[in-house]
DOMARRO-104020 format. One record per atom (N, C-alpha, C): atom name; x negated, y, z negated; residue number from 1. Coordinates in Angstrom, 3 decimals. Atoms other than C-alpha are relative to their C-alpha. Layout:
<'CA' <X Y Z> NUM>
...
This chain:
<'N' <-0.796 0.417 -1.334> 1>
<'CA' <-7.599 2.568 -15.285> 1>
<'C' <-0.232 0.997 1.205> 1>
<'N' <0.365 0.185 -1.261> 2>
<'CA' <-8.320 2.411 -11.750> 2>
<'C' <1.643 0.924 0.866> 2>
<'N' <-0.990 -0.307 -1.080> 3>
<'CA' <-6.108 4.692 -8.929> 3>
<'C' <-0.570 -0.083 1.309> 3>
<'N' <0.543 0.078 -1.503> 4>
<'CA' <-6.021 4.372 -5.031> 4>
<'C' <1.476 0.702 0.673> 4>
<'N' <-0.933 -0.460 -0.631> 5>
<'CA' <-3.820 5.695 -2.448> 5>
<'C' <-0.066 -0.505 1.245> 5>
<'N' <-0.436 0.487 -0.770> 6>
<'CA' <-2.573 3.416 0.244> 6>
<'C' <0.420 0.461 1.316> 6>
<'N' <-0.374 -0.953 -0.950> 7>
<'CA' <-1.994 4.897 3.700> 7>
<'C' <0.187 -1.678 0.453> 7>
<'N' <-0.134 1.257 -0.741> 8>
<'CA' <-0.033 1.449 5.405> 8>
<'C' <0.319 0.708 1.404> 8>
<'N' <-0.582 -0.342 -1.600> 9>
<'CA' <0.928 2.003 9.487> 9>
<'C' <0.802 -1.930 -0.278> 9>
<'N' <-0.597 0.884 -0.205> 10>
<'CA' <3.807 -0.746 10.043> 10>
<'C' <0.303 -0.027 1.393> 10>
<'N' <-0.836 -0.247 -1.161> 11>
<'CA' <5.249 -2.140 12.967> 11>
<'C' <1.081 0.632 0.206> 11>
<'N' <-0.830 -0.561 -0.895> 12>
<'CA' <7.360 -0.727 15.058> 12>
<'C' <1.834 -0.686 -0.581> 12>
<'N' <-1.858 0.574 0.333> 13>
<'CA' <11.496 -0.882 13.477> 13>
<'C' <-0.731 -0.885 -1.303> 13>
<'N' <0.381 1.037 1.361> 14>
<'CA' <9.568 -2.719 10.112> 14>
<'C' <-0.160 0.471 -0.931> 14>
<'N' <0.278 -0.854 1.416> 15>
<'CA' <8.911 0.492 7.604> 15>
<'C' <0.872 -0.184 -1.009> 15>
<'N' <-0.677 -0.397 1.203> 16>
<'CA' <11.893 0.017 5.608> 16>
<'C' <0.027 -1.230 -0.797> 16>
<'N' <0.313 1.036 0.163> 17>
<'CA' <11.434 -3.726 5.117> 17>
<'C' <-1.217 -0.038 -0.623> 17>
<'N' <0.796 -0.209 0.740> 18>
<'CA' <8.051 -3.062 4.342> 18>
<'C' <-0.619 0.849 -1.146> 18>
<'N' <-0.450 -0.723 0.926> 19>
<'CA' <8.802 -0.385 1.956> 19>
<'C' <0.740 -0.766 -1.360> 19>
<'N' <-0.813 0.162 1.160> 20>
<'CA' <10.907 -2.042 0.174> 20>
<'C' <-0.903 -1.068 -0.687> 20>
<'N' <0.264 1.401 0.229> 21>
<'CA' <9.002 -5.459 -0.027> 21>
<'C' <-1.920 0.769 -1.113> 21>
<'N' <1.204 -0.487 0.543> 22>
<'CA' <5.363 -2.656 -1.117> 22>
<'C' <0.962 -0.125 -1.719> 22>
<'N' <-0.460 -0.188 1.707> 23>
<'CA' <7.917 -1.536 -4.343> 23>
<'C' <0.324 -1.232 -0.573> 23>
<'N' <0.291 1.133 0.254> 24>
<'CA' <7.871 -5.069 -5.307> 24>
<'C' <-1.146 -0.289 -0.611> 24>
<'N' <0.932 -0.058 0.727> 25>
<'CA' <4.631 -5.275 -6.012> 25>
<'C' <-0.019 1.029 -0.946> 25>
<'N' <0.017 -0.500 1.820> 26>
<'CA' <4.097 -4.738 -10.101> 26>
<'C' <-1.034 1.444 -0.382> 26>
<'N' <1.010 -1.099 0.931> 27>
<'CA' <1.067 -2.586 -9.956> 27>
<'C' <-0.216 1.328 1.196> 27>
<'N' <-0.511 -1.241 -0.687> 28>
<'CA' <2.691 -0.317 -7.156> 28>
<'C' <0.833 1.168 -0.743> 28>
<'N' <-0.191 -1.234 1.025> 29>
<'CA' <2.973 3.134 -8.983> 29>
<'C' <1.575 0.274 0.739> 29>
<'N' <-0.989 -1.366 -1.041> 30>
<'CA' <5.399 5.228 -6.328> 30>
<'C' <-0.488 -0.900 1.846> 30>
<'N' <-0.208 -0.047 -1.431> 31>
<'CA' <5.937 4.364 -2.300> 31>
<'C' <0.620 0.739 0.542> 31>
<'N' <-1.043 -1.480 -0.747> 32>
<'CA' <7.080 7.283 -0.070> 32>
<'C' <0.380 -0.471 1.603> 32>
<'N' <0.009 0.211 -1.291> 33>
<'CA' <7.950 6.855 4.033> 33>
<'C' <-0.540 1.253 0.437> 33>
<'N' <0.513 -0.656 -0.746> 34>
<'CA' <5.891 9.283 5.744> 34>
<'C' <0.023 0.429 1.198> 34>
<'N' <0.397 -0.463 -1.864> 35>
<'CA' <5.186 11.185 9.093> 35>
<'C' <-0.662 0.007 0.366> 35>
<'N' <1.918 -0.787 -0.854> 36>
<'CA' <1.987 11.526 11.058> 36>
<'C' <-0.277 -1.812 0.460> 36>
<'N' <0.317 1.077 -0.460> 37>
<'CA' <-0.095 8.675 11.615> 37>
<'C' <0.025 -1.593 -0.386> 37>
<'N' <-0.320 1.317 0.289> 38>
<'CA' <0.613 6.270 9.090> 38>
<'C' <1.750 -0.174 -0.559> 38>
<'N' <-1.315 0.327 -0.023> 39>
<'CA' <4.141 5.015 7.925> 39>
<'C' <0.257 0.114 -1.460> 39>
<'N' <-0.215 -0.380 1.091> 40>
<'CA' <4.070 4.825 4.297> 40>
<'C' <-1.087 0.079 -0.888> 40>
<'N' <1.793 0.090 0.771> 41>
<'CA' <1.544 5.514 1.238> 41>
<'C' <0.857 -0.250 -1.019> 41>
<'N' <0.104 0.790 1.080> 42>
<'CA' <1.256 3.943 -1.640> 42>
<'C' <-0.783 0.657 -0.856> 42>
<'N' <0.430 -0.216 1.657> 43>
<'CA' <0.177 4.872 -5.529> 43>
<'C' <-0.387 -1.679 -0.856> 43>
<'N' <0.374 0.988 0.695> 44>
<'CA' <-1.539 1.910 -6.751> 44>
<'C' <-0.864 -0.122 -0.441> 44>
<'N' <0.544 -0.132 1.235> 45>
<'CA' <-3.084 1.391 -10.434> 45>
<'C' <-0.418 -0.914 -0.201> 45>
<'N' <0.487 0.969 1.060> 46>
<'CA' <-5.424 -1.396 -12.151> 46>
<'C' <-0.589 0.390 -0.364> 46>
<'N' <0.504 -0.475 0.763> 47>
<'CA' <-7.675 -1.938 -14.399> 47>
<'C' <-1.539 0.287 0.778> 47>
<'N' <1.406 -0.582 -0.058> 48>
<'CA' <-10.797 -1.674 -12.325> 48>
<'C' <-0.364 -0.282 1.607> 48>
<'N' <0.286 -0.499 -1.760> 49>
<'CA' <-11.863 -0.845 -8.254> 49>
<'C' <0.119 -1.511 0.275> 49>
<'N' <-0.219 1.662 -0.124> 50>
<'CA' <-12.512 -4.934 -7.582> 50>
<'C' <1.830 0.165 -0.061> 50>
<'N' <-1.569 -0.095 0.355> 51>
<'CA' <-8.481 -4.671 -8.970> 51>
<'C' <0.619 0.349 1.289> 51>
<'N' <-0.275 -0.893 -0.588> 52>
<'CA' <-7.914 -2.446 -6.725> 52>
<'C' <0.357 -0.754 2.187> 52>
<'N' <-0.497 0.236 -1.943> 53>
<'CA' <-8.849 -4.009 -3.365> 53>
<'C' <0.513 -1.444 0.235> 53>
<'N' <-0.865 1.609 -0.467> 54>
<'CA' <-7.421 -7.415 -4.136> 54>
<'C' <1.281 0.587 -0.371> 54>
<'N' <-1.631 -0.206 -0.028> 55>
<'CA' <-4.018 -5.847 -4.686> 55>
<'C' <0.334 0.463 1.615> 55>
<'N' <-0.072 -0.799 -1.188> 56>
<'CA' <-4.834 -4.207 -1.394> 56>
<'C' <0.108 -1.550 0.986> 56>
<'N' <0.573 1.363 -0.630> 57>
<'CA' <-6.188 -7.726 0.329> 57>
<'C' <1.297 -1.033 0.151> 57>
<'N' <-0.031 1.078 0.452> 58>
<'CA' <-4.368 -10.270 -1.366> 58>
<'C' <2.019 0.593 -0.035> 58>
<'N' <-1.304 -0.080 0.337> 59>
<'CA' <-1.084 -8.319 -1.779> 59>
<'C' <1.128 0.897 1.103> 59>
<'N' <-0.446 -0.999 -0.964> 60>
<'CA' <-0.314 -5.547 0.515> 60>
<'C' <-0.277 -0.366 1.652> 60>
<'N' <0.630 0.179 -2.045> 61>
<'CA' <-2.212 -6.805 3.581> 61>
<'C' <1.423 -1.083 0.133> 61>
<'N' <-0.696 1.541 -0.267> 62>
<'CA' <-0.188 -9.939 3.741> 62>
<'C' <1.134 -0.183 -0.290> 62>
<'N' <-1.882 -0.277 -0.604> 63>
<'CA' <3.001 -8.416 4.089> 63>
<'C' <0.022 0.106 1.595> 63>
<'N' <0.028 -0.182 -1.416> 64>
<'CA' <4.622 -9.328 7.141> 64>
<'C' <0.261 1.509 0.298> 64>
<'N' <0.047 -1.343 -1.129> 65>
<'CA' <4.370 -6.495 9.850> 65>
<'C' <-0.513 1.402 -0.805> 65>
<'N' <1.304 -1.008 0.598> 66>
<'CA' <1.553 -4.367 7.842> 66>
<'C' <-0.760 -0.456 0.951> 66>
<'N' <1.312 0.024 -1.222> 67>
<'CA' <-0.554 -3.816 10.869> 67>
<'C' <-1.494 0.738 -0.258> 67>
<'N' <1.155 -0.392 0.538> 68>
<'CA' <-3.143 -1.709 9.130> 68>
<'C' <0.239 0.563 -0.829> 68>
<'N' <-0.024 -0.717 0.746> 69>
<'CA' <-3.961 -0.052 6.235> 69>
<'C' <-0.974 0.767 -0.354> 69>
<'N' <1.486 -0.109 0.839> 70>
<'CA' <-6.533 2.304 4.294> 70>
<'C' <0.111 0.591 -0.673> 70>
<'N' <-0.060 -0.452 1.302> 71>
<'CA' <-7.626 2.889 0.979> 71>
<'C' <-0.877 0.895 -0.486> 71>
<'N' <0.424 -1.128 0.774> 72>
<'CA' <-8.520 5.869 -1.119> 72>
<'C' <-0.157 -0.075 -1.294> 72>
<'N' <0.575 -0.094 1.437> 73>
<'CA' <-9.991 5.249 -4.292> 73>
<'C' <-0.131 0.736 -0.561> 73>
<'N' <0.330 -1.406 0.800> 74>
<'CA' <-10.149 8.030 -6.803> 74>
<'C' <-1.234 -0.184 -0.969> 74>
<'N' <1.322 0.099 1.114> 75>
<'CA' <-12.985 8.613 -9.138> 75>
<'C' <0.228 0.801 -1.068> 75>
């Protein structure tokens, strides 16, 4: 199993909506609001590193009001 943390920047005023949608993704094991440069931190698990990339690209980044992400893959 592979693990990554994804930092998300959301559009102003949309953090709660983005957090709710992210929590609905099955591969997302935790998601929390944070304060600082990023708005949300998410823990994602997948079978492979490519699986992690696919989840971020096709599921997280496609959410309305996600401005940008930073993915930190753990080895």
